N, CA, C and O atoms as CSV, one atom per row, in Angstrom:
chain,resi,resn,atom,element,x,y,z
A,1,ASN,N,N,-6.457,-19.603,-1.608
A,1,ASN,CA,C,-5.094,-19.474,-1.592
A,1,ASN,C,C,-5.223,-19.625,-0.300
A,1,ASN,O,O,-6.149,-19.964,0.437
A,2,TYR,N,N,-4.414,-19.395,-0.191
A,2,TYR,CA,C,-3.184,-19.962,1.703
A,2,TYR,C,C,-3.993,-19.438,2.358
A,2,TYR,O,O,-4.221,-20.297,3.210
A,3,ILE,N,N,-4.923,-18.190,2.683
A,3,ILE,CA,C,-4.675,-17.335,3.467
A,3,ILE,C,C,-6.780,-17.467,3.314
A,3,ILE,O,O,-7.677,-16.697,3.657
A,4,GLY,N,N,-6.776,-18.350,2.877
A,4,GLY,CA,C,-8.364,-18.332,2.670
A,4,GLY,C,C,-9.428,-17.968,2.097
A,4,GLY,O,O,-10.597,-18.204,2.399
A,5,GLU,N,N,-8.777,-17.088,0.836
A,5,GLU,CA,C,-9.749,-16.342,-0.383
A,5,GLU,C,C,-9.964,-16.910,-1.581
A,5,GLU,O,O,-9.322,-17.390,-2.515
A,6,SER,N,N,-11.551,-16.613,-1.118
A,6,SER,CA,C,-12.177,-17.982,-1.898
A,6,SER,C,C,-11.833,-16.356,-3.823
A,6,SER,O,O,-11.060,-15.399,-3.790
A,7,PRO,N,N,-12.709,-16.751,-4.979
A,7,PRO,CA,C,-12.520,-16.405,-6.294
A,7,PRO,C,C,-13.322,-14.853,-5.375
A,7,PRO,O,O,-12.840,-13.783,-5.745
A,8,PHE,N,N,-14.276,-14.771,-4.443
A,8,PHE,CA,C,-15.462,-13.661,-4.268
A,8,PHE,C,C,-14.778,-12.485,-3.588
A,8,PHE,O,O,-15.136,-11.310,-3.508
A,9,PHE,N,N,-13.553,-13.191,-3.055
A,9,PHE,CA,C,-12.235,-11.912,-2.691
A,9,PHE,C,C,-12.010,-10.996,-3.493
A,9,PHE,O,O,-11.853,-9.776,-3.454
A,10,PHE,N,N,-12.025,-11.958,-4.381
A,10,PHE,CA,C,-10.877,-10.437,-6.185
A,10,PHE,C,C,-11.804,-9.679,-6.705
A,10,PHE,O,O,-11.906,-8.454,-6.649
A,11,ALA,N,N,-12.939,-10.982,-7.563
A,11,ALA,CA,C,-14.339,-9.773,-7.238
A,11,ALA,C,C,-13.783,-8.797,-6.435
A,11,ALA,O,O,-12.863,-8.019,-6.688
A,12,CYS,N,N,-14.390,-8.918,-5.524
A,12,CYS,CA,C,-14.887,-7.628,-5.153
A,12,CYS,C,C,-13.446,-6.447,-3.917
A,12,CYS,O,O,-13.610,-5.522,-3.121
A,13,LYS,N,N,-12.030,-7.314,-4.492
A,13,LYS,CA,C,-10.568,-6.061,-4.293
A,13,LYS,C,C,-10.471,-5.679,-5.788
A,13,LYS,O,O,-9.601,-4.830,-5.982
A,14,TYR,N,N,-11.206,-6.124,-7.021
A,14,TYR,CA,C,-11.034,-5.522,-8.387
A,14,TYR,C,C,-12.090,-5.268,-8.808
A,14,TYR,O,O,-12.272,-4.975,-9.990
A,15,GLY,N,N,-13.216,-5.338,-7.737
A,15,GLY,CA,C,-14.252,-4.250,-8.374
A,15,GLY,C,C,-15.615,-5.188,-9.632
A,15,GLY,O,O,-16.790,-4.983,-9.934
A,16,ASN,N,N,-15.082,-5.702,-9.820
A,16,ASN,CA,C,-15.579,-6.685,-10.612
A,16,ASN,C,C,-17.370,-7.536,-10.021
A,16,ASN,O,O,-17.810,-8.455,-9.330
A,17,ALA,N,N,-17.965,-5.998,-11.225
A,17,ALA,CA,C,-18.962,-6.232,-10.034
A,17,ALA,C,C,-20.416,-7.325,-10.552
A,17,ALA,O,O,-21.509,-7.484,-10.008
A,18,SER,N,N,-19.737,-8.026,-12.020
A,18,SER,CA,C,-20.926,-9.116,-12.133
A,18,SER,C,C,-20.337,-10.187,-11.905
A,18,SER,O,O,-21.130,-11.032,-11.491
A,19,LEU,N,N,-19.423,-10.506,-11.974
A,19,LEU,CA,C,-19.153,-11.831,-11.216
A,19,LEU,C,C,-19.851,-11.765,-10.202
A,19,LEU,O,O,-20.848,-12.441,-9.946
A,20,ILE,N,N,-18.929,-10.224,-9.022
A,20,ILE,CA,C,-19.735,-10.240,-7.682
A,20,ILE,C,C,-21.792,-10.870,-7.835
A,20,ILE,O,O,-22.426,-11.327,-6.884
A,21,GLU,N,N,-22.031,-10.785,-8.451
A,21,GLU,CA,C,-23.361,-10.507,-8.232
A,21,GLU,C,C,-23.827,-11.910,-8.380
A,21,GLU,O,O,-24.623,-12.601,-7.744
A,22,TYR,N,N,-23.081,-12.111,-9.419
A,22,TYR,CA,C,-23.480,-13.888,-10.279
A,22,TYR,C,C,-23.060,-14.657,-8.997
A,22,TYR,O,O,-23.800,-15.541,-8.566
A,23,LEU,N,N,-21.606,-14.269,-8.223
A,23,LEU,CA,C,-21.436,-15.592,-6.933
A,23,LEU,C,C,-22.427,-15.119,-5.613
A,23,LEU,O,O,-22.548,-15.572,-4.475
A,24,VAL,N,N,-22.846,-14.381,-6.086
A,24,VAL,CA,C,-23.878,-13.281,-4.709
A,24,VAL,C,C,-25.645,-14.522,-4.942
A,24,VAL,O,O,-26.498,-15.109,-4.276
A,25,GLU,N,N,-25.222,-14.249,-6.371
A,25,GLU,CA,C,-26.886,-15.058,-6.814
A,25,GLU,C,C,-26.634,-16.692,-6.569
A,25,GLU,O,O,-27.398,-17.632,-6.350
A,26,HIS,N,N,-25.185,-16.565,-6.712
A,26,HIS,CA,C,-25.273,-18.135,-6.358
A,26,HIS,C,C,-24.978,-19.333,-5.108
A,26,HIS,O,O,-24.331,-20.378,-5.034
A,27,GLY,N,N,-25.746,-18.620,-4.304
A,27,GLY,CA,C,-24.642,-19.211,-2.549
A,27,GLY,C,C,-22.997,-17.644,-2.521
A,27,GLY,O,O,-23.001,-16.944,-1.508
A,28,ALA,N,N,-22.498,-17.506,-2.997
A,28,ALA,CA,C,-21.872,-16.451,-2.158
A,28,ALA,C,C,-21.943,-15.762,-0.328
A,28,ALA,O,O,-22.553,-14.871,0.264
A,29,ASP,N,N,-21.009,-16.725,-0.027
A,29,ASP,CA,C,-21.006,-16.305,1.468
A,29,ASP,C,C,-20.368,-14.720,1.604
A,29,ASP,O,O,-19.179,-14.548,1.873
A,30,ILE,N,N,-21.275,-13.639,1.393
A,30,ILE,CA,C,-20.516,-12.362,1.791
A,30,ILE,C,C,-19.919,-12.124,2.992
A,30,ILE,O,O,-19.256,-11.102,3.170
A,31,ASN,N,N,-20.076,-12.953,3.842
A,31,ASN,CA,C,-18.965,-12.422,5.502
A,31,ASN,C,C,-18.158,-13.762,5.426
A,31,ASN,O,O,-17.415,-13.929,6.393
A,32,LYS,N,N,-18.147,-14.691,4.542
A,32,LYS,CA,C,-16.798,-14.990,5.218
A,32,LYS,C,C,-15.386,-14.173,4.902
A,32,LYS,O,O,-15.020,-13.334,4.079
A,33,GLU,N,N,-14.716,-14.994,6.181
A,33,GLU,CA,C,-13.854,-14.541,6.965
A,33,GLU,C,C,-11.591,-15.127,6.112
A,33,GLU,O,O,-11.051,-16.233,6.122
A,34,ASN,N,N,-11.256,-14.288,5.782
A,34,ASN,CA,C,-10.351,-15.442,5.366
A,34,ASN,C,C,-9.398,-15.438,6.755
A,34,ASN,O,O,-9.725,-14.737,7.712
A,35,SER,N,N,-8.035,-16.389,6.789
A,35,SER,CA,C,-6.700,-16.189,7.863
A,35,SER,C,C,-7.267,-15.274,8.861
A,35,SER,O,O,-7.751,-15.504,9.969
A,36,ASN,N,N,-7.085,-14.113,8.167
A,36,ASN,CA,C,-7.493,-12.586,9.176
A,36,ASN,C,C,-8.630,-12.314,9.382
A,36,ASN,O,O,-9.159,-11.226,9.154
A,37,ASN,N,N,-8.996,-13.009,9.712
A,37,ASN,CA,C,-10.600,-12.704,9.959
A,37,ASN,C,C,-11.294,-11.315,8.737
A,37,ASN,O,O,-12.114,-10.449,9.042
A,38,GLU,N,N,-11.040,-11.393,8.217
A,38,GLU,CA,C,-11.960,-10.281,6.628
A,38,GLU,C,C,-12.156,-10.229,6.095
A,38,GLU,O,O,-11.407,-10.836,5.328
A,39,THR,N,N,-13.358,-9.543,5.361
A,39,THR,CA,C,-14.180,-10.659,4.963
A,39,THR,C,C,-14.694,-9.267,3.620
A,39,THR,O,O,-14.666,-8.053,3.823
A,40,PRO,N,N,-15.100,-9.939,2.383
A,40,PRO,CA,C,-14.619,-9.746,1.224
A,40,PRO,C,C,-14.964,-7.589,1.623
A,40,PRO,O,O,-14.283,-6.660,1.189
A,41,LEU,N,N,-16.200,-7.503,2.535
A,41,LEU,CA,C,-16.051,-6.149,2.718
A,41,LEU,C,C,-15.299,-5.276,2.728
A,41,LEU,O,O,-15.311,-4.138,2.259
A,42,PHE,N,N,-13.993,-6.360,3.801
A,42,PHE,CA,C,-12.727,-5.128,3.986
A,42,PHE,C,C,-11.512,-4.954,2.407
A,42,PHE,O,O,-10.948,-3.919,2.053
A,43,TYR,N,N,-11.429,-6.276,1.770
A,43,TYR,CA,C,-11.198,-5.620,0.136
A,43,TYR,C,C,-11.528,-4.840,-0.405
A,43,TYR,O,O,-10.711,-4.302,-1.152
A,44,ALA,N,N,-13.032,-4.272,-0.344
A,44,ALA,CA,C,-13.756,-3.416,-1.071
A,44,ALA,C,C,-13.206,-1.905,-0.589
A,44,ALA,O,O,-12.883,-0.825,-1.084
A,45,CYS,N,N,-13.322,-2.572,0.729
A,45,CYS,CA,C,-13.375,-0.863,1.158
A,45,CYS,C,C,-11.984,-0.429,1.572
A,45,CYS,O,O,-11.972,0.623,2.212
A,46,LYS,N,N,-10.336,-1.231,1.263
A,46,LYS,CA,C,-9.306,-0.444,1.141
A,46,LYS,C,C,-9.458,-0.577,-0.152
A,46,LYS,O,O,-8.637,0.314,-0.374
A,47,CYS,N,N,-9.852,-0.972,-1.444
A,47,CYS,CA,C,-9.840,-1.124,-2.946
A,47,CYS,C,C,-10.925,-0.095,-2.863
A,47,CYS,O,O,-11.892,-0.780,-3.193
A,48,ARG,N,N,-11.265,0.786,-2.696
A,48,ARG,CA,C,-12.357,2.095,-2.601
A,48,ARG,C,C,-13.752,1.348,-4.028
A,48,ARG,O,O,-14.434,1.724,-4.981
A,49,ASN,N,N,-13.606,0.799,-3.662
A,49,ASN,CA,C,-15.195,-0.035,-4.701
A,49,ASN,C,C,-15.818,0.670,-4.448
A,49,ASN,O,O,-15.290,1.622,-5.022
A,50,GLU,N,N,-16.630,1.040,-3.991
A,50,GLU,CA,C,-17.781,2.263,-3.157
A,50,GLU,C,C,-18.772,1.426,-3.866
A,50,GLU,O,O,-19.553,0.836,-3.120
A,51,ALA,N,N,-18.929,1.228,-5.218
A,51,ALA,CA,C,-20.195,0.669,-6.016
A,51,ALA,C,C,-20.099,-1.102,-5.124
A,51,ALA,O,O,-21.138,-1.624,-4.718
A,52,VAL,N,N,-18.907,-1.703,-4.977
A,52,VAL,CA,C,-18.972,-2.727,-4.513
A,52,VAL,C,C,-19.503,-3.394,-2.761
A,52,VAL,O,O,-19.930,-4.443,-2.279
A,53,VAL,N,N,-19.000,-1.507,-2.146
A,53,VAL,CA,C,-19.710,-1.690,-0.798
A,53,VAL,C,C,-20.742,-1.480,-0.655
A,53,VAL,O,O,-21.476,-2.215,0.005
A,54,LYS,N,N,-21.137,-0.362,-1.253
A,54,LYS,CA,C,-23.070,-0.172,-1.217
A,54,LYS,C,C,-23.752,-1.646,-1.552
A,54,LYS,O,O,-24.823,-1.878,-0.992
A,55,TYR,N,N,-22.976,-3.056,-2.781
A,55,TYR,CA,C,-23.642,-3.661,-3.286
A,55,TYR,C,C,-23.224,-4.489,-1.532
A,55,TYR,O,O,-24.171,-4.243,-0.785
A,56,LEU,N,N,-22.452,-5.077,-1.014
A,56,LEU,CA,C,-22.768,-5.461,-0.185
A,56,LEU,C,C,-23.361,-5.491,0.732
A,56,LEU,O,O,-24.032,-6.454,1.104
A,57,VAL,N,N,-23.184,-3.949,1.559
A,57,VAL,CA,C,-23.876,-3.691,2.692
A,57,VAL,C,C,-25.771,-4.074,2.416
A,57,VAL,O,O,-26.668,-4.361,3.208
A,58,GLU,N,N,-25.736,-3.878,0.774
A,58,GLU,CA,C,-27.526,-4.676,0.377
A,58,GLU,C,C,-27.674,-5.438,1.141
A,58,GLU,O,O,-28.343,-5.639,2.155
A,59,HIS,N,N,-26.682,-6.055,0.328
A,59,HIS,CA,C,-26.361,-7.765,0.610
A,59,HIS,C,C,-26.746,-8.443,1.503
A,59,HIS,O,O,-27.412,-9.468,1.357
A,60,GLY,N,N,-26.236,-7.775,2.982
A,60,GLY,CA,C,-26.241,-8.461,4.379
A,60,GLY,C,C,-24.613,-8.131,4.831
A,60,GLY,O,O,-24.332,-8.408,5.997
A,61,ALA,N,N,-23.670,-7.629,4.081
A,61,ALA,CA,C,-22.787,-7.850,4.650
A,61,ALA,C,C,-22.306,-7.044,5.816
A,61,ALA,O,O,-22.773,-5.984,6.231
A,62,ASP,N,N,-21.622,-7.508,6.124
A,62,ASP,CA,C,-21.380,-7.295,7.760
A,62,ASP,C,C,-20.869,-6.489,8.975
A,62,ASP,O,O,-20.172,-6.887,9.908
A,63,VAL,N,N,-21.538,-4.887,8.672
A,63,VAL,CA,C,-20.395,-3.698,8.867
A,63,VAL,C,C,-19.953,-4.009,10.189
A,63,VAL,O,O,-19.262,-3.037,9.885
A,64,ASN,N,N,-19.648,-4.358,11.321
A,64,ASN,CA,C,-18.555,-4.174,12.321
A,64,ASN,C,C,-18.490,-5.321,12.349
A,64,ASN,O,O,-19.009,-5.858,13.327
A,65,LYS,N,N,-17.892,-6.125,11.399
A,65,LYS,CA,C,-17.674,-7.701,11.795
A,65,LYS,C,C,-15.569,-7.107,11.757
A,65,LYS,O,O,-14.681,-7.037,10.908
A,66,GLU,N,N,-15.739,-6.808,13.365
A,66,GLU,CA,C,-13.639,-7.022,13.272
A,66,GLU,C,C,-12.865,-7.776,12.420
A,66,GLU,O,O,-13.459,-8.532,11.652
A,67,ASN,N,N,-12.067,-7.744,12.404
A,67,ASN,CA,C,-10.369,-8.349,11.528
A,67,ASN,C,C,-9.665,-8.312,12.858
A,67,ASN,O,O,-9.921,-7.435,13.684
A,68,MET,N,N,-8.417,-9.649,13.152
A,68,MET,CA,C,-7.930,-10.149,13.731
A,68,MET,C,C,-7.290,-8.200,14.774
A,68,MET,O,O,-7.241,-7.874,15.960
A,69,ASN,N,N,-7.035,-7.649,13.768
A,69,ASN,CA,C,-6.742,-6.989,15.194
A,69,ASN,C,C,-7.094,-5.434,15.235
A,69,ASN,O,O,-6.423,-4.402,15.218
A,70,GLY,N,N,-8.906,-5.837,15.319
A,70,GLY,CA,C,-9.895,-5.443,15.642
A,70,GLY,C,C,-10.603,-4.473,14.893
A,70,GLY,O,O,-11.702,-3.948,15.071
A,71,GLU,N,N,-9.769,-4.350,14.048
A,71,GLU,CA,C,-10.892,-3.156,12.741
A,71,GLU,C,C,-11.075,-3.314,11.870
A,71,GLU,O,O,-10.430,-4.041,11.115
A,72,THR,N,N,-12.539,-2.364,11.491
A,72,THR,CA,C,-13.891,-3.197,10.805
A,72,THR,C,C,-13.402,-2.286,9.935
A,72,THR,O,O,-12.483,-1.473,10.036
A,73,PRO,N,N,-14.846,-2.786,8.273
A,73,PRO,CA,C,-13.974,-2.459,7.412
A,73,PRO,C,C,-14.322,-0.827,7.374
A,73,PRO,O,O,-13.268,-0.225,7.167
A,74,ILE,N,N,-15.290,-0.042,7.485
A,74,ILE,CA,C,-14.877,1.305,8.367
A,74,ILE,C,C,-13.732,1.868,8.436
A,74,ILE,O,O,-13.451,2.863,7.768
A,75,PHE,N,N,-12.766,1.180,9.426
A,75,PHE,CA,C,-11.475,1.801,10.348
A,75,PHE,C,C,-10.681,1.969,8.484
A,75,PHE,O,O,-10.383,3.001,7.883
A,76,GLU,N,N,-10.537,0.274,7.966
A,76,GLU,CA,C,-10.358,0.992,6.769
A,76,GLU,C,C,-10.508,1.852,5.192
A,76,GLU,O,O,-9.869,2.253,4.220
A,77,ALA,N,N,-11.464,1.794,5.622
A,77,ALA,CA,C,-12.000,3.010,4.718
A,77,ALA,C,C,-11.587,4.778,4.657
A,77,ALA,O,O,-11.277,5.711,3.918
A,78,CYS,N,N,-11.854,4.376,6.002
A,78,CYS,CA,C,-10.691,6.288,6.729
A,78,CYS,C,C,-9.075,5.411,6.448
A,78,CYS,O,O,-8.759,5.606,5.274
A,79,PHE,N,N,-8.153,4.649,7.082
A,79,PHE,CA,C,-6.602,5.072,7.078
A,79,PHE,C,C,-6.577,5.401,5.862
A,79,PHE,O,O,-5.880,6.313,5.416
A,80,ASN,N,N,-7.793,4.262,4.809
A,80,ASN,CA,C,-7.487,4.862,3.354
A,80,ASN,C,C,-7.405,5.878,2.996
A,80,ASN,O,O,-6.660,6.279,2.102
A,81,ARG,N,N,-8.626,6.870,4.023
A,81,ARG,CA,C,-8.834,8.064,3.377
A,81,ARG,C,C,-9.879,8.096,2.348
A,81,ARG,O,O,-9.561,8.671,1.307
A,82,ASN,N,N,-11.116,7.575,2.422
A,82,ASN,CA,C,-12.314,6.536,1.042
A,82,ASN,C,C,-13.565,7.608,1.549
A,82,ASN,O,O,-14.513,7.060,2.112
A,83,ASN,N,N,-13.617,8.972,1.398
A,83,ASN,CA,C,-14.351,9.890,1.920
A,83,ASN,C,C,-15.547,9.526,1.294
A,83,ASN,O,O,-16.411,10.146,1.914
A,84,SER,N,N,-16.124,8.818,0.344
A,84,SER,CA,C,-17.277,8.452,-0.150
A,84,SER,C,C,-17.397,7.423,0.500
A,84,SER,O,O,-18.589,7.283,0.770
A,85,ILE,N,N,-16.727,6.527,0.946
A,85,ILE,CA,C,-17.509,5.599,1.671
A,85,ILE,C,C,-18.042,5.159,2.714
A,85,ILE,O,O,-18.836,4.237,2.903
A,86,ILE,N,N,-17.240,6.342,3.806
A,86,ILE,CA,C,-17.689,6.330,5.299
A,86,ILE,C,C,-18.657,7.567,5.458
A,86,ILE,O,O,-19.173,7.811,6.548
């Protein structure tokens, strides 16, 4: 789309576990950034998808990646009061 998000971003946002696994198995870049320097992990944290967050981290997602505002995925989890991810 216009800010550089692939179907993988949307699968993480909406928690589509089977699609996420399929895309990772077929080479999806877990740490791909959109134009805001956000990765799919940011979306999973924003949307409270604990299982997706766990899967992404276990498969190499960068938990220290900062977006264009200097925020990390954990910041997003805190901001959205997602204690299970924190």
